[in-house]
Structures are given as C-alpha cells and as structure tokens.
C-alpha positions in Angstrom: 12.5 17.5 0.8 13.3 16.6 4.4 13.7 12.9 5.2 14.3 10.8 8.2 15.8 7.3 8.5 13.6 4.5 9.5 14.1 0.8 10.2 15.8 -1.3 7.5 17.4 1.9 6.2 14.5 3.2 4.2 14.0 6.9 3.9 10.7 8.4 5.1 9.5 11.4 3.1 7.6 14.1 4.9 4.7 13.4 2.6 4.7 16.7 0.8 5.8 15.2 -2.6 4.3 11.7 -2.3 1.0 13.1 -0.8 0.7 15.7 -3.5 1.5 13.2 -6.2 -1.2 10.7 -5.1 -3.8 13.0 -3.6 -6.0 15.2 -5.7 -8.3 17.9 -4.5 -11.6 16.5 -3.2 -10.7 12.8 -3.7 -12.2 11.0 -0.8 -11.5 13.9 1.4 -7.8 14.1 0.5 -6.3 17.4 -0.3 -2.9 18.8 -1.1 -0.1 19.0 1.4 -0.7 21.4 4.3 -4.5 21.0 4.3 -6.6 20.9 7.5 -6.3 17.5 9.1 -10.1 17.2 9.4 -10.3 17.0 5.6 -7.9 14.1 5.3 -9.2 10.6 4.8 -8.5 7.7 7.1 -6.2 5.2 5.2 -6.5 1.5 5.7 -3.3 -0.2 4.8 -3.9 -3.8 3.7 -0.5 -5.5 3.5 1.2 -8.8 3.0 4.7 -8.5 4.3 6.6 -11.7 5.1 9.9 -9.9 5.9 8.7 -6.5 7.0 10.0 -4.5 4.1 6.7 -4.2 2.3 5.1 -3.2 5.6 7.6 -0.4 6.0 7.1 0.8 2.4 3.4 0.7 2.8 3.5 2.7 6.0 5.6 5.4 4.2 2.9 5.7 1.6 0.0 5.5 4.0 1.5 8.1 6.3 2.1 10.4 3.4 -1.6 10.3 2.7 -3.0 10.5 6.3 -2.1 10.7 9.9 -4.9 8.2 10.6 -3.7 4.8 9.4 -5.1 1.4 10.3 -3.1 -1.6 9.3 -4.8 -4.8 8.2 -2.1 -7.5 8.0 -2.8 -10.3 5.5 0.6 -12.0 5.9 -0.6 -15.0 7.9 -3.0 -17.6 6.6 -5.2 -17.1 9.7 -5.6 -13.4 8.9 -7.2 -14.2 5.6 -10.0 -16.4 7.1 -12.7 -13.9 8.1 -14.4 -11.4 5.8 -13.2 -7.8 6.3 -15.6 -5.0 5.1 -14.7 -1.5 4.1 -16.7 1.7 4.0 -17.1 3.6 0.8 -15.3 6.6 2.3 -12.2 4.6 3.4 -9.1 5.0 1.3 -7.5 1.6 1.0 -3.8 1.0 0.1 -3.4 -2.7 -0.9 0.2 -3.7 -1.0 2.2 -6.8 -1.6 5.8 -7.8 -2.4 6.6 -8.9 -5.9 7.9 -12.4 -6.2 9.1 -13.4 -9.7 6.9 -10.6 -11.1 3.7 -11.8 -9.4 1.9 -11.9 -6.1 3.2 -14.3 -3.5 1.7 -17.7 -3.7 -0.3 -17.2 -0.5 -3.6 -19.0 -0.5 -6.6 -16.5 -0.4 -4.4 -13.4 -0.4 -6.8 -10.3 -0.4 -9.8 -12.6 -1.2 -11.5 -12.0 2.1 -11.8 -8.3 1.6 -15.2 -6.7 0.7 -14.7 -3.2 -0.8 -18.2 -1.8 -1.0 -17.0 0.8 -3.5 -14.1 2.1 -1.4 -11.3 3.7 -3.4 -8.1 1.6 -3.6 -4.5 2.2 -4.5 -2.8 -1.0 -5.8 0.8 -1.0 -4.6 3.7 -3.4 -4.9 7.3 -3.6 -3.7 10.2 -5.0 -5.6 14.0 -5.2 -5.2 16.5 -5.4 -8.1 14.0 -6.5 -10.7 10.6 -5.1 -11.7 7.0 -5.3 -10.3 5.9 -6.7 -13.7 2.3 -8.0 -13.2 1.9 -7.4 -9.5 0.0 -4.1 -9.6 -2.3 -5.5 -12.3 -3.0 -8.6 -10.2 -3.7 -6.6 -7.1 -6.0 -4.3 -9.1 -7.8 -7.3 -10.5 -8.4 -8.8 -7.1 -9.5 -5.4 -5.7 -12.0 -4.8 -8.5 -13.4 -8.3 -8.2 -13.9 -7.7 -4.4 -15.8 -4.4 -4.9 -13.1 -1.8 -4.6 -12.7 1.1 -7.0 -9.1 1.1 -8.1 -8.0 4.8 -8.5 -4.2 4.3 -9.0 -1.1 2.2 -8.5 2.4 2.6 -7.4 5.5 0.3 -7.6 7.9 1.0 -4.7 11.6 0.0 -4.9 12.9 -1.6 -1.7 15.9 -3.6 -0.7 15.9 -7.1 -2.2 14.6 -9.6 0.3 17.5 -12.1 -0.2 20.3 -9.6 0.5 20.4 -5.8 1.1 23.5 -5.7 -1.2 21.4 -6.6 -4.2 20.3 -3.4 -6.0 21.3 -1.3 -3.0 20.8 2.4 -3.5 
C-alpha cells in the first residue's frame, strides 16, 4: 500500500485498504476501490478537534471514502449553536478525540445535528490508551439525533500531551 506523509507525521493511505474495509457495494452509493467517481457518496466529516490531530485522522478516513468531503467543525462552542441538517443520502463521519475514555466535556457537542436517517460512522481518536466508551457515546448521540449508525472505527494517533507517548 502506498503512503504519503502529512502534517503531524501521520501517514495517509491511498484509500484502497481503508475504503474497501469500510465501504460495501451499494451502501449509500459507495463501492469498492477503483469504482467510477460518480458512484461515490459525498462524505460530511463532523469533527471536534482541539489540537488538529483528530481533524487530520478524520480527513484520512473521509478521503479514503470519497473525493468529495465537506468538513463541519464542532470544536468551538459557537459552531454548536445552530441546527445543522443532513440529507438521507449523505454519509456522515462523526469523529472526536478520546479524553479519559470518553467524549470531551464540550457543552452541546454533536447535539445540534439532525440526521434525517443519514448513515453515520462513529469514529474516535486516542493516543497511548484506548477509546473505551467514546465510539458508543458518539453512536448514542448520533442515534438520538436521527442518524443510522452503520459502523465505528477507533483511530490511533499521537498522544495530545506529547508525541513521544505511544509513538509508533
């Protein structure tokens, strides 16, 4: 598998492996690697990323699924004030860092999203520990807001307090 280095030293996969692992034939227009671009779904990446590492990991995942990625940043409190609605044919990747095995204590995180049945992948990032309950908590919020959770992924990233922790 070919890789290229990106900011913060993460590796970006070409999408062949990750895309094939997450996408299944016919699922919201997604198909196996090498498919016609017209068949690939638009991905909406909903992300909370205080330090940028979760954003980077989320972009790696989203770009493996589609070349058409829209980022909806939920990091700031102001970004969580207005309702954001999704279409049933959007593929949503909802991703957050793991802090002590849970979602960050950010008031209203992901609460202003209205899924309208859109498929959602619950994703979390962690460094040098474990995602523990984070994916389950994202999936719980997504389901309560009208998304159809179709999968989850925990992504290992550098630890936020020091790149030397759990490096490699």
